[in-house]
Phi, psi and omega in degrees: 000130176301143180257146178287129172252127179236108181237122182280118178227119181054040178083000179249153177250118185277123177256130178203162173282163178293331175282153179294139177226168181278338182222177178200169175249140175239117186267148172272079183119160184244016178233144182231122183244146182302136178073345182276133181293124173253139182241140183230150165264132178266118185256151173088003181287132181294152179300149178226143179293329177220096182290351178276348185260105180293347174289334177273311176207127177240115181256125181225156168239127178262120180257134170258119186275164178302331181273359176100000177285158172242130180238124176261116184246121180284146170271169183216155179278134191225144170234132179278143179228160166234156188231157178208157177253116182235120180054039177079009180236142177283133176240130176251135177236128178290133185266333185202175177291165180289163179202164177277135177234157175223135176241135182215135177235102182290143180255000181230152173270140177134196185273130176248134169264147177223151178219122180272129188228135162205157180061026178077009183227148175283133184250335179197160180206167180177190178223155170210164186252130176257129183255161174294147180280141173288148185300322183295328182251020186299144176249137179297148183284172177297156191254136177250153180286156173301148176262123180084185187281343176235137180150177186232155172300153178213153174290139181302127183060030180222201186265149173295155175215146179270134182286127178235108185186205182198171170286138170222058200292327181208165181262171172261206183297336181281358175059225184294342176298331175300318183291332172304316181288312185294313185287336172297320177291321176305308186298330181272000186224031175066017183272127188237012186209142172214155178247133185238140177254145165254112183202178187299335182279341182190136169071354179288127182258346178216071186232355180238157185307318183286354183261002178298112183055026174220073197293150180283101186280341174291314177293327175297321177295319177300318180293324172308311184299316182295319178297316180294318179297315180297319179296321178297326180269004181059049179247125176278145182237133167261123185259111178273119190275341184201161177221161189300330182298343177294347181246004180275145178257317180263149177301148179269193183298342179269358178086016181199214178064018178260079189263354183301318180303335181250011181297135183296341179266355179294134180302329178295341178252014179094004180273184185269358191254112176286332179219165186302320185293340179297334177306326186265354185232331187288128182303319181293321178297318179293324177294318177300316182294320179294329174294321175296317178301318178302317180296318181294319176299316181296319188274325188241350184297331183281356175280115183289346178272007172285106181290315186194152164272125176249112187299310185221147165266119169050051183297335180294343179298340180241025179297339178296339178255003185231164173258110187306315179301326177293322179295318178297314180298322178298315179299319179298316182293315183288325176296319178296321178298315181294320180299330180277325191254349177271107184293345183261357171058046179293155177294157181227140176207185172206181181213156177240156179282137173053227189272005183296133177223131182248111179302319182295321181291310186287345176281349181296128180294338181285345177265123192273339178204161182258158177231152179222131176250134183219125168238116195299329180288345179253356177293144177285125182084174182281115182243140177236150187304314184290314180294325178299312182300318179295320181293323180299316179300314181292324183298327184262010179306315188292341182275350180055038178225144174294154182233145177236130173279087193273353166221138178210144170203143173295336172218150174277001186256355180159183182297338170069042179294337179295317181265348178227060189295335181258010180058030179292318179297318179296313181297317180297324179291320178299310184290319181292321176300318182290327189244028177243350180113001173282176185281356180180191175296158162300141186256101186295151169270184176064047184295326178297318180293321178298320180294314182294328180275358179053056182264013185295341177300335177297321178285323182297317180300315179295317179297320176298319180297320184276344188306319181282355189275132176260104182285355175275350179276096179076182179258117180278126184229155177299143179269144168268107189249134173261123183212152176292158188294342180282355178234124175261121190221147173224167180185167177225155181210150171255014178100328179230013171205161182207155172227136185233151170221127181230144177235129173298130187308321183286353175250004182285129179295142009267336186297330183263018185299326182238013182298144175232168179155191183283168178299137180295133179289158176288147177226170177253133174234156180219152180194160181291139177197148181296142179301143178156184179260130185231162168244129178257118180249123181260139191236147176266105182297326185290317187245345184087159177095152179280149176233354176193154172206154184202149174286157180214131173256124179255127177225157180058026175069019183225120176275130175246106188248128173267119179283146172286175175282128179212162177255136176071285185211164178205156178230155182220144168247130174249117181234145177299143186304325181291342181257000188293000000 
């Protein structure tokens, strides 16, 4: 059996077999812990005119796990950068020439075999030992999709968790320094999720003509930083790989986002696509895209806080220039490719604008969960946050997939403080998303405005409320609640515990955004629950903290709950007396 050789040279530990080989791995450190990302420099690889093209050279490491599985992990071309803030703008400076890197996060404790491969031949091999992680430095495990139409994401071999977060899709002129500020607020307010875009304004590695199969390594480095920062703060990230504006020709309502004339795959820029729809049908375009996917898997797949790959943001917004069945077929093909080539088996999704729902798209087995985007001023008909959340859950029943309201705004034009001065619409969407049966809170847009307005307390109150809840205890499902019309209420239950959120109808956004008046009178609501003795704890969503509690006896499988008097909204936890 080849023995591991570990020799520290220039801060790296050289891994090689005892037999002579053409290449080797050099690790940043001499210890390997389960779930923790280990990074290696791949040495000895021959020069390539284009290291991004796996048709010219594809460098992989095949790992044999302690349980007998084999994982093929691609290496990627990397350039190191350092960063500085000058006059309020982030500046990146390349520190050295490029080199091959490999990232690997083992999921098992024990002995791993490895074999370095390129050009169809093994170049070096060896073994190393993966140890259990110490509790103080533990890293959260990889994330699995909800099973069925109701449920929550969960850490592999771990507990389910409800997503509490918002969109943080791109940075401003301060670059990654923005994320230092934003994620610090996340960490202090129970926020565990953010959505990131790859597009021309930030993080896009193949979005300009000169970047076709010549990826933007500065933006890739920025995304590295955001992933590492998020992992340190225990924040899961959904990475959106493309957006609809890449296929637009004319400026949109924002005066831009018309990137098709400069799209790297556009024939006018030397690419294979004469028209936008060719992106989804032309064999060369699909091959180019799969090469990009390979690079993304290599560079970011080993981050266990990667919640999901999201192929597109709101692709239906440009369906007038596309053939919808071709777009669906493309998603099926690319999802199947990812399922085969992503060794970490990350979740996959896509998204549509506003209320658009495609039965053909969401029926694809390769898409693990559904998404819904909602801006209330653009919703068809009169929509309110609590009723919207309940309707979203019912709308996606037939797909047998969990759904996330992954974009939300009381208006699509801004934070809308004029029409929502007390943030009632925003608060109602957060709580209703969490307690209606979706996979998490509604995920607001306009993150810069939320940050400047210091609205993170809305998330903290909800996080404090949810903190004692064990989502691994039973299956939490939406409740069928009977309530008088003056109270709009939603809730979830696992059969022997329940959580409720109610809004007095006259305070329900939008009509109740500025309503004032006397304290809401108590009403009676009922819903199914296992017989037993319970404690009902009432919570203040606006400020946090309990404001009332009372014992409750449930008989005949029906809970009859008298609400206390409250203004605007209230939430309740019902726990069995033995668990209080």
